C-alpha positions in Angstrom: -2.6 -2.7 -14.3 -4.0 -4.4 -17.4 -7.4 -2.7 -17.0 -9.3 -5.7 -15.8 -9.7 -7.5 -19.2 -11.6 -10.3 -17.5 -14.5 -7.9 -17.0 -15.0 -7.5 -20.8 -16.7 -10.9 -21.3 -19.2 -13.2 -19.5 -17.7 -16.2 -17.9 -18.1 -19.7 -16.5 -15.7 -20.8 -13.9 -15.0 -24.5 -13.2 -13.4 -26.2 -10.2 -13.5 -29.6 -8.5 -11.0 -32.5 -8.1 -11.6 -34.6 -11.3 -13.3 -33.9 -14.6 -12.6 -30.1 -14.7 -10.9 -30.1 -18.1 -13.4 -32.4 -19.8 -16.3 -30.5 -18.4 -14.8 -27.1 -19.4 -14.2 -28.4 -22.9 -17.8 -29.6 -23.2 -19.2 -26.3 -21.9 -17.1 -24.4 -24.5 -18.2 -26.7 -27.3 -21.9 -26.3 -26.4 -21.6 -22.5 -26.2 -19.8 -22.3 -29.6 -22.5 -24.5 -31.1 -25.1 -21.9 -30.0 -23.3 -19.2 -32.0 -21.2 -17.6 -29.2 -17.5 -16.6 -29.6 -15.6 -18.5 -26.9 -12.4 -18.5 -25.0 -11.2 -21.6 -23.1 -8.5 -21.7 -20.5 -7.4 -25.1 -19.1 -4.4 -26.6 -17.5 -2.0 -28.3 -17.6 -1.2 -28.8 -21.2 -0.2 -32.1 -22.9 2.1 -30.9 -25.7 2.4 -27.1 -25.9 1.5 -24.2 -23.6 -0.7 -22.7 -26.3 -3.2 -25.6 -25.7 -4.1 -23.8 -22.4 -5.7 -20.9 -24.3 -8.2 -21.6 -27.0 -10.3 -19.1 -29.0 -13.3 -20.4 -30.9 -12.1 -24.0 -30.4 -8.6 -23.5 -31.6 -5.4 -23.1 -29.6 -4.1 -19.6 -29.6 -1.6 -19.0 -32.4 2.1 -18.9 -31.3 2.5 -15.4 -32.7 -0.5 -14.2 -30.8 0.6 -15.9 -27.6 4.1 -14.3 -28.0 2.5 -10.8 -28.7 0.4 -11.1 -25.5 3.4 -12.1 -23.5 5.5 -9.2 -24.6 2.7 -6.8 -24.1 2.2 -8.0 -20.5 5.9 -8.6 -19.6 6.7 -4.9 -18.6 3.7 -4.9 -16.2 4.8 -8.2 -14.8 8.2 -6.8 -14.1 6.7 -3.9 -12.2 4.6 -6.3 -10.1 7.6 -8.5 -9.4 9.6 -5.5 -8.1 6.8 -4.5 -5.7 5.5 -7.9 -4.6 7.1 -10.1 -1.9 7.1 -13.0 -4.4 7.5 -13.0 -8.2 4.5 -13.9 -10.4 4.3 -17.6 -11.1 4.2 -19.4 -14.5 0.5 -20.1 -14.0 -0.3 -16.5 -13.0 1.4 -15.3 -16.2 -0.6 -17.8 -18.3 -3.9 -16.5 -16.7 -2.9 -12.9 -17.5 -2.1 -13.8 -21.1 -5.4 -15.6 -21.5 -7.5 -12.8 -20.0 -5.7 -10.3 -22.3 -6.1 -12.5 -25.4 -9.8 -13.0 -24.7 -10.4 -9.3 -24.2 -8.5 -8.4 -27.4 -10.3 -10.9 -29.6 -13.0 -10.1 -28.3 -14.9 -13.1 -27.0 -18.5 -13.4 -25.8 -17.9 -16.0 -23.1 -14.8 -17.2 -21.3 -14.8 -20.8 -19.9 -12.1 -20.9 -17.3 -10.7 -23.9 -15.4 -9.2 -23.2 -11.9 -5.6 -24.1 -11.6 -5.6 -25.2 -7.9 -8.4 -25.0 -5.4 -10.6 -22.0 -6.0 -10.8 -19.1 -3.5 -7.1 -18.2 -3.7 -6.5 -19.3 -7.3 -5.5 -16.5 -9.7 -8.4 -17.3 -12.0 -10.8 -16.2 -9.2 -10.5 -12.6 -10.5 -13.3 -13.6 -12.8 -16.3 -13.2 -10.4 -18.1 -15.5 -12.9 -21.8 -15.5 -13.2 -21.9 -19.3 -13.4 -19.7 -21.4 -11.1 -19.4 -25.1 -11.9 -18.0 -27.7 -9.3 -17.2 -31.2 -10.4 -16.9 -34.0 -7.9 -14.6 -33.1 -5.0 -12.1 -35.6 -3.6 -8.9 -35.7 -1.6 -6.0 -34.1 -3.5 -3.4 -31.4 -3.1 -3.8 -31.7 0.7 -0.6 -29.7 1.2 -2.3 -26.6 -0.2 -6.1 -27.2 0.2 -6.5 -29.0 3.5 -6.6 -32.6 4.8 -10.4 -33.2 4.8 -13.1 -33.0 2.2 -14.8 -30.2 4.1 -11.6 -28.1 4.0 -11.0 -28.8 0.3 -14.6 -28.0 -0.5 -14.5 -24.8 1.4 -11.5 -23.6 -0.7 -13.2 -24.6 -3.9 -16.5 -22.9 -2.9 -14.6 -19.6 -3.1 -15.4 -19.3 -6.8 -19.1 -18.8 -6.0 -19.8 -15.1 -5.8 -22.7 -12.8 -5.0 -25.4 -13.0 -7.6 -23.9 -16.1 -9.3 -25.4 -19.5 -9.9 -23.7 -22.7 -8.6 -24.0 -25.8 -10.8 -22.6 -28.7 -8.9 -22.1 -32.4 -9.4 -23.2 -34.9 -6.8 -21.0 -34.5 -3.8 -20.3 -36.4 -0.6 -22.2 -34.7 2.4 -19.0 -33.3 4.0 -18.1 -31.6 0.7 -21.7 -30.4 -0.1 -22.2 -28.7 3.2 -19.5 -26.0 2.6 -20.9 -25.4 -0.9 -24.4 -24.8 0.5 -23.0 -22.5 3.2 -21.1 -20.5 0.6 -24.1 -20.3 -1.8 -26.4 -19.1 1.1 -23.8 -16.6 2.3 -23.5 -14.8 -1.1 -27.1 -15.3 -2.2 -26.1 -17.6 -5.1 -28.7 -19.8 -6.9 -28.2 -23.5 -6.7 -28.6 -26.1 -9.5 -27.5 -29.5 -8.0 -27.1 -32.8 -9.9 -29.9 -35.1 -8.8 -32.5 -32.3 -8.3 -31.6 -29.8 -11.0 -30.4 -32.2 -13.7 -29.4 -35.9 -14.0 -28.4 -38.7 -16.4 -31.5 -40.7 -16.7 -30.3 -43.4 -19.2 -26.9 -44.6 -20.4 -25.7 -47.5 -22.5 -22.3 -48.4 -23.8 -22.0 -48.0 -27.6 -19.3 -48.5 -30.2 -16.8 -45.8 -29.7 -18.4 -44.3 -26.6 -21.9 -44.2 -25.1 -25.5 -43.1 -25.6 -26.9 -40.9 -22.8 -30.1 -39.2 -21.9 -30.0 -36.1 -19.8 -33.0 -34.4 -18.1 -32.8 -30.9 -16.7 -35.3 -28.5 -15.2 -35.8 -27.1 -18.7 -35.7 -30.0 -21.1 -35.0 -33.7 -21.8 -32.2 -34.5 -24.2 -32.5 -38.1 -25.4 -30.0 -40.6 -26.9 -27.0 -38.2 -27.2 -24.0 -40.0 -28.6 -20.9 -39.1 -26.5 -17.6 -40.5 -28.1 -16.0 -40.9 -24.7 -15.6 -43.9 -22.4 -16.7 -44.0 -18.7 -19.8 -43.3 -16.7 -18.1 -40.2 -15.2 -18.0 -38.6 -18.7 -21.8 -38.9 -18.9 -22.1 -37.0 -15.6 -19.5 -34.4 -16.9 -21.7 -34.0 -19.9 -24.8 -33.4 -17.8 -23.0 -30.9 -15.6 -21.8 -29.0 -18.7 -25.3 -29.0 -20.2 -26.8 -27.7 -17.0 -24.2 -24.9 -16.8 -24.9 -23.8 -20.4 -28.6 -23.8 -19.8 -28.1 -21.4 -16.8 -25.7 -19.1 -18.7 -27.9 -18.8 -21.7 -31.0 -18.4 -19.5 -29.3 -15.5 -17.6 -29.5 -17.4 -14.3 -32.5 -19.7 -15.0 -32.3 -23.0 -16.9 -33.2 -22.5 -20.6 -33.9 -25.3 -23.0 -31.2 -25.6 -25.6 -31.4 -26.6 -29.3 -31.4 -30.4 -29.0 -29.9 -30.8 -32.5 -27.0 -28.4 -31.6 -26.5 -30.3 -28.3 -26.4 -33.6 -30.1 -23.9 -32.4 -32.7 -21.7 -30.8 -30.1 -21.4 -33.9 -28.0 -20.9 -36.2 -31.0 -17.9 -34.2 -32.1 -16.4 -33.9 -28.7 -12.9 -35.2 -27.9 -10.9 -35.3 -24.6 -7.2 -36.0 -25.2 -5.6 -38.1 -22.5 -8.9 -39.2 -20.9 -9.4 -42.9 -21.8 -8.0 -42.0 -25.2 -7.2 -44.9 -27.5 -4.2 -43.9 -29.5 -3.2 -47.3 -31.0 -4.6 -50.7 -31.9 -3.2 -54.2 -32.0 -2.5 -54.0 -29.2 -4.6 -51.2 -28.0 -2.8 -48.4 -26.1 -5.0 -46.3 -23.9 -3.9 -43.0 -22.2 -5.6 -41.8 -19.1 -4.4 -39.0 -16.9 -5.9 -40.3 -13.6 -3.6 -38.9 -11.0 -5.4 -39.2 -7.7 -7.5 -42.0 -6.0 -10.9 -40.7 -7.1 -9.8 -40.3 -10.7 -8.1 -43.7 -10.6 -11.2 -45.4 -9.2 -13.4 -43.9 -11.9 -11.0 -44.9 -14.6 -10.6 -48.5 -13.4 -14.4 -48.8 -13.3 -14.7 -47.5 -16.9 -12.0 -49.9 -18.3 -13.6 -52.9 -16.6 -17.0 -51.9 -18.0 -16.1 -50.9 -21.5 -13.1 -52.8 -22.6 -12.6 -56.6 -22.9 -8.8 -57.3 -22.7 -7.7 -60.7 -21.7 -4.4 -59.2 -20.7 -3.9 -55.6 -19.7 -0.4 -54.2 -19.0 0.0 -50.9 -17.1 2.7 -48.4 -17.9 2.7 -46.2 -14.8 4.5 -43.1 -13.6 3.4 -41.0 -10.7 4.3 -37.8 -8.9 6.1 -37.9 -5.6 3.4 -35.8 -3.8 0.5 -38.2 -4.6 -1.1 -41.1 -2.8 0.9 -43.7 -4.7 0.0 -46.6 -2.4 -3.7 -46.1 -2.7 -3.6 -45.6 -6.5 -1.6 -48.7 -7.1 -4.0 -50.7 -4.9 -6.8 -49.5 -7.1 -4.9 -50.5 -10.2 -3.9 -54.0 -9.0 -7.1 -55.9 -9.7 -7.2 -54.4 -13.2 -3.7 -55.1 -14.4 -2.0 -58.4 -15.2 1.4 -56.8 -15.2 2.8 -53.3 -14.5 5.8 -51.5 -16.0 7.0 -48.7 -13.7 8.5 -45.7 -15.3 9.1 -41.9 -14.7 7.8 -38.9 -16.4 9.7 -35.7 -17.4 8.2 -33.7 -14.5 10.6 -32.4 -11.8 8.0 -33.7 -9.3 8.0 -37.2 -10.6 8.7 -40.0 -8.2 11.9 -42.0 -9.1 11.1 -45.2 -10.8 13.0 -47.2 -8.3 11.0 -45.7 -5.4 7.7 -46.3 -7.1 8.7 -49.8 -8.0 9.4 -50.7 -4.3 5.8 -49.7 -3.5 4.4 -51.5 -6.6 6.2 -54.8 -5.7 4.5 -54.7 -2.3 1.1 -54.3 -4.0 1.5 -56.5 -7.1 4.2 -58.9 -6.1 7.7 -58.8 -7.5 7.0 -61.2 -10.5 4.3 -58.8 -12.0 6.5 -55.6 -11.9 9.0 -54.4 -14.5 11.1 -51.3 -13.9 12.2 -49.2 -16.9 12.8 -45.5 -15.9 12.9 -44.2 -19.5 9.3 -44.0 -20.9 10.3 -45.0 -24.4 11.6 -48.3 -23.1 8.6 -48.7 -20.7 6.1 -48.3 -23.6 8.0 -50.7 -25.8 8.1 -53.3 -23.1 4.4 -52.8 -22.2 3.5 -53.3 -25.9 5.6 -56.5 -26.0 4.0 -57.9 -22.9 0.5 -57.1 -24.3 1.3 -58.7 -27.6 2.0 -62.0 -25.9 -1.8 -62.3 -25.5 -2.5 -62.1 -29.2 -1.7 -65.7 -30.1 -3.5 -67.1 -27.1 -6.7 -65.1 -26.8 -9.1 -63.7 -29.4 -9.5 -60.4 -27.6 -5.8 -59.8 -27.3 -3.9 -57.5 -25.0 -3.9 -53.9 -24.2 -1.6 -51.2 -22.6 -2.9 -48.6 -20.2 -0.7 -45.6 -19.6 -1.7 -43.7 -16.5 -0.7 -42.3 -13.1 0.0 -38.7 -14.0 -0.9 -36.0 -16.4 2.8 -35.7 -17.1 3.3 -39.4 -17.9 0.3 -39.3 -20.3 1.6 -36.1 -21.9 5.0 -37.6 -22.5 3.5 -40.8 -23.9 1.2 -38.9 -26.1 4.1 -37.0 -27.7 5.8 -40.4 -28.4 2.6 -42.1 -29.7 0.6 -39.3 -31.3 3.1 -36.6 -31.9 1.9 -33.0 -32.2 -1.4 -33.8 -33.9 -4.7 -33.9 -32.0 
């Protein structure tokens, strides 16, 4: 009914379990650095819905967002009257994004899947480059209980004539991706054979990485993000952009542009340090795979003598497993609750936490403001005793991090 606005621009489509938003943002920044006008669609947002739709690196202006909504609303009402179920919030944001990108107009849309892939509303794209980040167990209610089932759903974004750029996957996840690529005749650029991180060292404020692809070697790139997984996200993004700009075949990029793009990159809510003395770190890890990667990064790149967690999780997540992964990292944990309707009550999460951490290490404060204040107090106790001092890690849910970011950072950034 809108005239297929998604057909008016080239596109890169990103799915996976973890790293989708960071990888999407890296791809967009690299494309913009090479002179292309870009649109970026990600979800969920941290502060405001207009963060989900960016044009040339800036969130869509509120008046433009409103104008797109009111232009589409009458069509949405017609669809709602004819459909068995009304359009969802997410489907409306996708429609608004596609309309805004077409109206701008943009050269390339970088679009993150909302959930899964094959049946996600973003899959109207039929993108020429499909990017799949590491696949893990998550959203089992909708995507399946096994890695193979989840990967099969995510493989649905690979279409005839496209190129699949994929991160390293477990074998049970990789097999459905290969089957899909073969079935639709898609080219394959896999990490480990098509591109790889060949060197990495921790640096002040981030890391130095070297990436080799089929087309080029990019040496000593400064990436102001923490965690080995972000280096692999960067390699995945770089490989995807090479393929897009090479019209299906890897094409060497301008190394200076690549270096500048990565050096300026930010990823809000992903091992983001928002305060010092004591340091407060926000990380939106919300499933076991994300939590495991985050714990590894904190252990490798930070040197706290005392680390306090402020943790709130959603009720439909593997809370037991995630808390078990956090337990060796944290000295104490403050259990709280985010503003999400899906949030697990603090008392319920606390019962599980006490089984994992022991009752003496667990504090329960349902209101996040109180939980943050208490976490900072507990971390400050290390300041007089140890040179390195204490830190606070806020994690467990995108919603918990979003709520904390509003309190600690406000509307900036």
